[in-house]
PyMOL commands that place a pseudoatom at each C-alpha (Angstrom):
pseudoatom trace, name=CA, resn=MET, resi=1, chain=A, elem=C, hetatm=0, pos=[83.475, 54.186, 137.043]
pseudoatom trace, name=CA, resn=SER, resi=2, chain=A, elem=C, hetatm=0, pos=[81.672, 54.537, 140.357]
pseudoatom trace, name=CA, resn=ASN, resi=3, chain=A, elem=C, hetatm=0, pos=[84.933, 55.830, 141.833]
pseudoatom trace, name=CA, resn=PHE, resi=4, chain=A, elem=C, hetatm=0, pos=[84.794, 58.702, 139.327]
pseudoatom trace, name=CA, resn=ILE, resi=5, chain=A, elem=C, hetatm=0, pos=[81.183, 59.496, 140.229]
pseudoatom trace, name=CA, resn=GLN, resi=6, chain=A, elem=C, hetatm=0, pos=[81.881, 59.430, 143.963]
pseudoatom trace, name=CA, resn=ASN, resi=7, chain=A, elem=C, hetatm=0, pos=[84.880, 61.730, 143.587]
pseudoatom trace, name=CA, resn=TYR, resi=8, chain=A, elem=C, hetatm=0, pos=[82.890, 64.003, 141.247]
pseudoatom trace, name=CA, resn=LYS, resi=9, chain=A, elem=C, hetatm=0, pos=[80.106, 64.411, 143.809]
pseudoatom trace, name=CA, resn=ILE, resi=10, chain=A, elem=C, hetatm=0, pos=[82.595, 65.224, 146.581]
pseudoatom trace, name=CA, resn=ILE, resi=11, chain=A, elem=C, hetatm=0, pos=[84.411, 67.831, 144.481]
pseudoatom trace, name=CA, resn=LEU, resi=12, chain=A, elem=C, hetatm=0, pos=[81.123, 69.334, 143.263]
pseudoatom trace, name=CA, resn=THR, resi=13, chain=A, elem=C, hetatm=0, pos=[79.774, 69.777, 146.791]
pseudoatom trace, name=CA, resn=ASN, resi=14, chain=A, elem=C, hetatm=0, pos=[83.014, 71.424, 147.890]
pseudoatom trace, name=CA, resn=LEU, resi=15, chain=A, elem=C, hetatm=0, pos=[82.940, 73.808, 144.926]
pseudoatom trace, name=CA, resn=GLN, resi=16, chain=A, elem=C, hetatm=0, pos=[79.307, 74.676, 145.630]
pseudoatom trace, name=CA, resn=ARG, resi=17, chain=A, elem=C, hetatm=0, pos=[80.240, 75.561, 149.225]
pseudoatom trace, name=CA, resn=LEU, resi=18, chain=A, elem=C, hetatm=0, pos=[82.672, 78.145, 147.884]
pseudoatom trace, name=CA, resn=GLN, resi=19, chain=A, elem=C, hetatm=0, pos=[79.802, 79.926, 146.107]
pseudoatom trace, name=CA, resn=ILE, resi=20, chain=A, elem=C, hetatm=0, pos=[81.922, 81.109, 143.216]
pseudoatom trace, name=CA, resn=ASP, resi=21, chain=A, elem=C, hetatm=0, pos=[80.177, 83.533, 140.899]
pseudoatom trace, name=CA, resn=SER, resi=22, chain=A, elem=C, hetatm=0, pos=[80.857, 82.298, 137.409]
pseudoatom trace, name=CA, resn=LEU, resi=23, chain=A, elem=C, hetatm=0, pos=[80.833, 84.394, 134.282]
pseudoatom trace, name=CA, resn=CYS, resi=24, chain=A, elem=C, hetatm=0, pos=[77.589, 83.958, 132.423]
pseudoatom trace, name=CA, resn=PHE, resi=25, chain=A, elem=C, hetatm=0, pos=[77.754, 84.213, 128.695]
pseudoatom trace, name=CA, resn=LYS, resi=26, chain=A, elem=C, hetatm=0, pos=[74.601, 84.677, 126.693]
pseudoatom trace, name=CA, resn=GLN, resi=27, chain=A, elem=C, hetatm=0, pos=[73.860, 81.311, 125.167]
pseudoatom trace, name=CA, resn=ILE, resi=28, chain=A, elem=C, hetatm=0, pos=[71.328, 80.616, 122.454]
pseudoatom trace, name=CA, resn=ARG, resi=29, chain=A, elem=C, hetatm=0, pos=[71.160, 76.968, 123.447]
pseudoatom trace, name=CA, resn=LYS, resi=30, chain=A, elem=C, hetatm=0, pos=[70.749, 75.875, 127.052]
pseudoatom trace, name=CA, resn=PRO, resi=31, chain=A, elem=C, hetatm=0, pos=[73.940, 74.076, 128.137]
pseudoatom trace, name=CA, resn=LYS, resi=32, chain=A, elem=C, hetatm=0, pos=[73.609, 70.549, 129.485]
pseudoatom trace, name=CA, resn=LEU, resi=33, chain=A, elem=C, hetatm=0, pos=[76.041, 71.218, 132.338]
pseudoatom trace, name=CA, resn=SER, resi=34, chain=A, elem=C, hetatm=0, pos=[76.645, 74.331, 134.362]
pseudoatom trace, name=CA, resn=THR, resi=35, chain=A, elem=C, hetatm=0, pos=[80.070, 75.923, 134.569]
pseudoatom trace, name=CA, resn=ILE, resi=36, chain=A, elem=C, hetatm=0, pos=[80.699, 74.635, 138.077]
pseudoatom trace, name=CA, resn=GLU, resi=37, chain=A, elem=C, hetatm=0, pos=[79.791, 71.086, 136.975]
pseudoatom trace, name=CA, resn=LEU, resi=38, chain=A, elem=C, hetatm=0, pos=[82.308, 71.287, 134.122]
pseudoatom trace, name=CA, resn=ILE, resi=39, chain=A, elem=C, hetatm=0, pos=[84.996, 72.512, 136.504]
pseudoatom trace, name=CA, resn=ALA, resi=40, chain=A, elem=C, hetatm=0, pos=[84.202, 69.682, 138.926]
pseudoatom trace, name=CA, resn=MET, resi=41, chain=A, elem=C, hetatm=0, pos=[84.396, 67.121, 136.118]
pseudoatom trace, name=CA, resn=ASN, resi=42, chain=A, elem=C, hetatm=0, pos=[87.736, 68.490, 134.940]
pseudoatom trace, name=CA, resn=LEU, resi=43, chain=A, elem=C, hetatm=0, pos=[89.180, 68.490, 138.476]
pseudoatom trace, name=CA, resn=THR, resi=44, chain=A, elem=C, hetatm=0, pos=[87.938, 64.943, 139.050]
pseudoatom trace, name=CA, resn=SER, resi=45, chain=A, elem=C, hetatm=0, pos=[89.544, 63.644, 135.870]
pseudoatom trace, name=CA, resn=GLU, resi=46, chain=A, elem=C, hetatm=0, pos=[92.823, 65.372, 136.749]
pseudoatom trace, name=CA, resn=TYR, resi=47, chain=A, elem=C, hetatm=0, pos=[92.659, 63.895, 140.259]
pseudoatom trace, name=CA, resn=ILE, resi=48, chain=A, elem=C, hetatm=0, pos=[92.185, 60.374, 138.909]
pseudoatom trace, name=CA, resn=SER, resi=49, chain=A, elem=C, hetatm=0, pos=[94.820, 61.003, 136.192]
pseudoatom trace, name=CA, resn=ILE, resi=50, chain=A, elem=C, hetatm=0, pos=[92.512, 60.628, 133.222]
pseudoatom trace, name=CA, resn=ASP, resi=51, chain=A, elem=C, hetatm=0, pos=[94.093, 62.462, 130.319]
pseudoatom trace, name=CA, resn=SER, resi=52, chain=A, elem=C, hetatm=0, pos=[91.758, 63.820, 127.681]
pseudoatom trace, name=CA, resn=GLU, resi=53, chain=A, elem=C, hetatm=0, pos=[92.386, 66.459, 125.068]
pseudoatom trace, name=CA, resn=CYS, resi=54, chain=A, elem=C, hetatm=0, pos=[88.750, 66.579, 123.945]
for i in range(1, 54): cmd.bond("trace and resi %d" % i, "trace and resi %d" % (i + 1))
show_as sticks, trace
zoom trace
């Protein structure tokens, strides 16, 4: 699991360097993760070949 976290942190820092402006939708509830964190998590799981349809 630590391999996932290490790869996640590397991908997240690289995405933050790109300074991508994400679309902000008006949310009633505050999301637990930002859009860039979700993208980093998805890219990390694809990189490690973790398949999830959830």
